[in-house]
C-alpha positions in Angstrom: 0.0 0.2 0.1 2.5 2.6 1.3 4.5 2.0 -2.7 1.0 2.3 -4.3 0.6 5.9 -2.5 4.7 6.5 -3.0 4.0 5.9 -6.6 0.5 8.1 -7.1 2.5 10.9 -5.2 5.5 10.9 -7.6 2.7 10.8 -10.8 1.0 13.8 -9.1 4.2 15.5 -8.9 5.3 15.0 -12.3 1.7 15.8 -13.7 1.8 19.1 -11.6 5.6 19.8 -12.9 4.3 18.9 -16.5 0.7 21.5 -16.0 3.1 24.3 -15.3 5.8 23.7 -17.7 3.6 22.7 -21.0 4.5 20.5 -23.6 6.5 22.8 -26.0 10.3 23.9 -25.0 10.7 27.3 -24.5 13.3 29.7 -26.7 14.9 32.9 -25.6 14.5 35.9 -27.2 16.9 38.9 -27.8 15.5 40.6 -24.6 16.3 37.4 -22.6 12.9 36.8 -22.0 11.4 33.1 -23.3 8.5 32.2 -25.3 7.2 28.8 -25.9 8.3 27.3 -29.2 4.2 26.4 -30.5 1.2 28.4 -29.7 -2.4 28.6 -30.3 -3.5 30.7 -33.1 -6.9 32.4 -32.7 -7.7 34.2 -35.5 -11.1 33.7 -37.2 -12.3 32.7 -33.4 -15.4 34.4 -33.5 -18.0 31.7 -31.7 -17.8 33.0 -28.1 -19.0 29.7 -26.4 -16.0 27.8 -28.1 -13.0 30.1 -27.6 -13.2 30.0 -23.9 -13.4 25.7 -24.5 -10.5 26.2 -26.7 -8.5 28.3 -24.3 -9.2 25.6 -21.7 -8.8 22.5 -23.7 -5.7 23.8 -25.2 -3.8 25.0 -21.5 -5.2 21.5 -20.1 -3.4 19.3 -22.8 -0.3 21.4 -22.6 -0.5 24.7 -24.6 1.3 28.1 -22.7 1.2 30.1 -26.0 -1.6 32.0 -26.9 -1.7 34.5 -29.8 -4.5 37.2 -30.5 -4.9 40.6 -31.9 -6.9 43.6 -31.6 -8.0 42.9 -35.3 -9.6 39.7 -34.4 -12.2 40.9 -32.4 -11.7 38.3 -29.7 -9.6 39.6 -27.2 -12.3 39.5 -24.4 -13.4 36.3 -24.8 -9.4 35.2 -25.1 -9.5 36.5 -21.6 -12.6 35.1 -19.9 -11.0 31.6 -21.3 -7.0 32.7 -19.2 -9.3 33.8 -16.5 -10.8 30.0 -16.3 -7.7 28.5 -16.2 -5.9 30.7 -13.6 -9.8 30.6 -11.3 -9.4 26.6 -11.9 -5.6 26.4 -10.9 -4.7 24.9 -14.2 -2.0 27.3 -14.5 -0.5 30.1 -12.7 -0.7 33.6 -15.0 3.4 33.7 -14.8 2.9 30.4 -16.6 1.0 31.6 -19.5 2.6 33.7 -22.7 0.2 35.8 -24.0 0.6 37.8 -27.6 -1.8 40.5 -28.8 -1.2 43.2 -31.5 -1.6 47.0 -32.2 -4.0 47.5 -35.1 -3.1 49.7 -38.1 -5.3 52.8 -37.4 -3.5 53.1 -33.9 0.2 53.9 -35.3 0.6 57.3 -34.1 3.2 57.1 -31.3 0.7 58.8 -28.6 -2.0 56.1 -29.6 0.3 53.0 -28.9 0.0 53.3 -25.1 -3.8 53.7 -25.1 -4.4 51.2 -27.6 -2.4 48.5 -25.6 -4.4 49.6 -22.2 -7.4 48.8 -24.1 -6.3 45.3 -25.2 -5.3 44.6 -21.7 -8.7 45.8 -20.2 -10.6 43.3 -23.1 -8.0 40.7 -22.0 -8.2 40.9 -18.0 -4.4 41.4 -17.5 -2.0 43.5 -15.9 0.5 42.6 -19.4 0.8 40.6 -22.3 4.5 39.0 -22.5 4.7 40.0 -26.4 3.0 43.4 -28.6 3.5 43.1 -32.0 2.6 46.4 -34.1 0.8 43.6 -36.5 1.3 45.8 -39.9 3.8 48.3 -40.9 0.7 50.0 -42.8 -0.8 53.0 -41.1 -4.7 54.2 -42.0 -7.8 55.6 -40.1 -10.4 53.8 -39.1 -12.1 53.7 -42.3 -8.9 52.1 -43.6 -7.9 55.0 -45.6 -3.7 55.3 -45.7 -2.0 57.7 -43.5 1.0 59.1 -43.9 2.4 57.7 -40.6 6.1 56.4 -40.5 6.3 53.0 -38.6 9.6 54.2 -36.6 7.2 56.7 -35.1 5.0 53.6 -34.1 7.8 51.8 -32.8 8.7 54.6 -30.7 5.4 54.2 -29.1 6.2 50.4 -28.7 9.1 51.5 -26.7 7.2 53.0 -24.3 4.8 50.0 -23.9 7.2 47.8 -22.8 9.4 50.7 -20.6 5.9 50.9 -19.0 5.8 47.3 -18.1 2.4 47.0 -20.0 4.4 44.1 -22.0 7.4 42.0 -21.9 8.4 42.0 -25.1 8.1 43.8 -28.5 8.4 42.8 -32.0 6.6 43.1 -35.2 4.3 41.3 -38.0 4.3 41.3 -41.5 7.6 43.3 -41.8 10.5 42.8 -44.7 14.0 42.7 -43.8 14.4 46.7 -45.1 11.7 47.5 -42.6 13.0 46.0 -40.0 16.5 47.4 -40.7 14.8 51.0 -40.6 13.7 50.1 -37.3 17.1 48.8 -35.8 19.0 52.1 -37.3 16.5 54.3 -35.9 15.4 53.2 -32.4 16.6 51.6 -28.9 15.1 48.0 -29.2 15.5 45.3 -31.9 12.3 43.5 -32.1 12.1 40.6 -30.4 9.9 38.6 -33.0 8.6 39.0 -36.5 5.4 36.8 -37.0 4.9 36.5 -40.9 2.7 33.7 -43.0 5.1 30.4 -43.1 4.2 27.3 -44.3 5.4 24.3 -47.1 3.8 26.6 -49.8 5.7 30.2 -48.7 8.5 28.9 -47.0 10.7 32.6 -47.1 13.8 31.1 -46.3 15.8 34.6 -47.2 13.3 36.6 -45.1 13.9 34.1 -42.2 17.2 33.8 -42.5 17.4 37.8 -42.5 15.5 37.8 -39.4 18.0 35.5 -37.6 20.9 36.9 -38.8 19.6 40.2 -37.0 18.7 37.9 -33.8 15.0 38.1 -34.3 12.8 35.0 -33.5 10.2 34.0 -36.6 7.0 32.9 -35.3 4.9 31.5 -38.3 1.0 31.8 -39.0 -1.2 30.2 -40.9 1.2 27.2 -40.5 -0.2 24.4 -43.0 -0.7 26.9 -45.9 -2.8 25.6 -48.7 -3.1 21.8 -47.2 -5.6 23.4 -44.8 -7.0 26.8 -46.3 -9.3 29.1 -44.9 -10.8 30.0 -48.5 -11.2 26.2 -49.2 -8.8 26.3 -52.4 -5.9 24.0 -52.7 -2.6 24.1 -54.8 -0.9 20.9 -53.1 -2.4 17.7 -52.4 -2.4 16.4 -48.5 -2.4 13.0 -49.8 0.5 13.4 -51.7 3.2 10.3 -51.6 6.5 12.3 -50.7 4.7 13.8 -47.4 2.3 11.0 -46.8 5.7 9.0 -46.2 7.1 10.6 -44.3 4.0 10.7 -42.0 3.5 7.0 -41.9 7.7 6.6 -40.8 6.7 8.6 -37.8 3.5 7.3 -37.6 2.3 11.1 -37.3 -0.3 13.0 -39.4 0.2 15.1 -42.3 -0.5 18.3 -40.2 1.8 17.3 -37.1 4.5 16.4 -40.3 4.2 20.3 -41.4 4.2 21.3 -37.9 7.5 19.8 -37.1 9.3 21.2 -40.1 8.5 24.5 -39.0 10.1 23.8 -35.6 12.8 21.7 -37.3 13.8 25.1 -38.8 13.7 26.7 -35.3 10.3 28.7 -36.4 7.4 28.8 -33.8 4.2 27.9 -35.4 0.7 29.1 -34.0 -1.9 26.8 -35.6 -5.6 27.6 -34.6 -8.1 25.1 -33.8 -11.7 24.9 -31.6 -11.7 21.0 -31.8 -9.9 19.3 -29.0 -8.8 16.3 -30.8 -7.1 18.8 -33.2 -5.5 21.2 -30.3 -4.0 18.0 -28.8 -2.8 16.6 -32.1 -0.9 19.8 -33.2 1.2 19.8 -29.8 1.8 16.2 -29.8 5.2 17.2 -32.0 8.0 17.1 -29.8 8.6 13.3 -29.7 10.2 13.5 -33.2 12.4 14.9 -35.6 12.7 15.0 -39.0 15.9 14.5 -41.2 17.5 17.4 -43.3 16.2 15.2 -46.5 12.8 15.6 -45.0 12.5 19.4 -44.0 14.0 19.5 -48.1 11.1 17.2 -49.6 8.6 19.4 -47.5 10.2 22.4 -48.6 10.0 21.5 -52.1 6.5 22.4 -52.1 7.2 25.7 -52.2 5.5 28.2 -54.5 6.3 31.5 -52.8 2.3 31.5 -52.8 0.4 33.1 -50.0 -3.4 31.8 -49.0 -4.1 35.9 -48.4 -3.8 36.3 -52.1 
């Protein structure tokens, strides 16, 4: 009986450690903070009951990284989901890595701090772990282009970091030349560039440029045309080139695609509200692709965005 109790106690301890650490290892950013190497994307999450359940399911199966944005219109429900898992003791706030983003209509320097404060109000948080400029383009509320240099926007981003409203700051959808302009004219190098990357849009040169500058790359829409939100497809999910790799590791094609991005040192943020798919997407840390397999998956590249 004593042996059985001891085994149970050990199991509980290890289960608690696992719950706190999550399944994804972390990567150090250039400012010293750490980011989990796989996250839950939430673009398109509009079904309110499903949002809170998706956050619960994700945290319960090992996610600690949740990505949202002011543009998505779901920060409030994401925040309620975060509050649920903290209140029920699944995690503490410090165990989670929360990202949100500044939209284009708040690019003036004096708009950045209020914009993040509003996001924090909706999220019910005192700080986020990562705040990104969603896009280099500045617009008004109606979407008309404004002449605001993103360097000015970045100065506002530096302010929110100084104020402790975010732990790290970065950009999204920025090209190399735009990042270099920020680096040349600012005090803080972006910690992250979040860009669309998948087997049909591999962006090797842009990724290499970011790595050369010490910037971590987060890959959104990581499945691309294999699971296209528009329903169109320029690739075949049943192509033997990728199916054979999946069969070798006894994994799904989706899991192989995520592993491909992880093995390229990227941070994918797949989205789903389906618990089985959420769990499948994070169960990718028990195998690794060979260089040849990485090249094979990269051969699907057509420099094609799913948003064209």
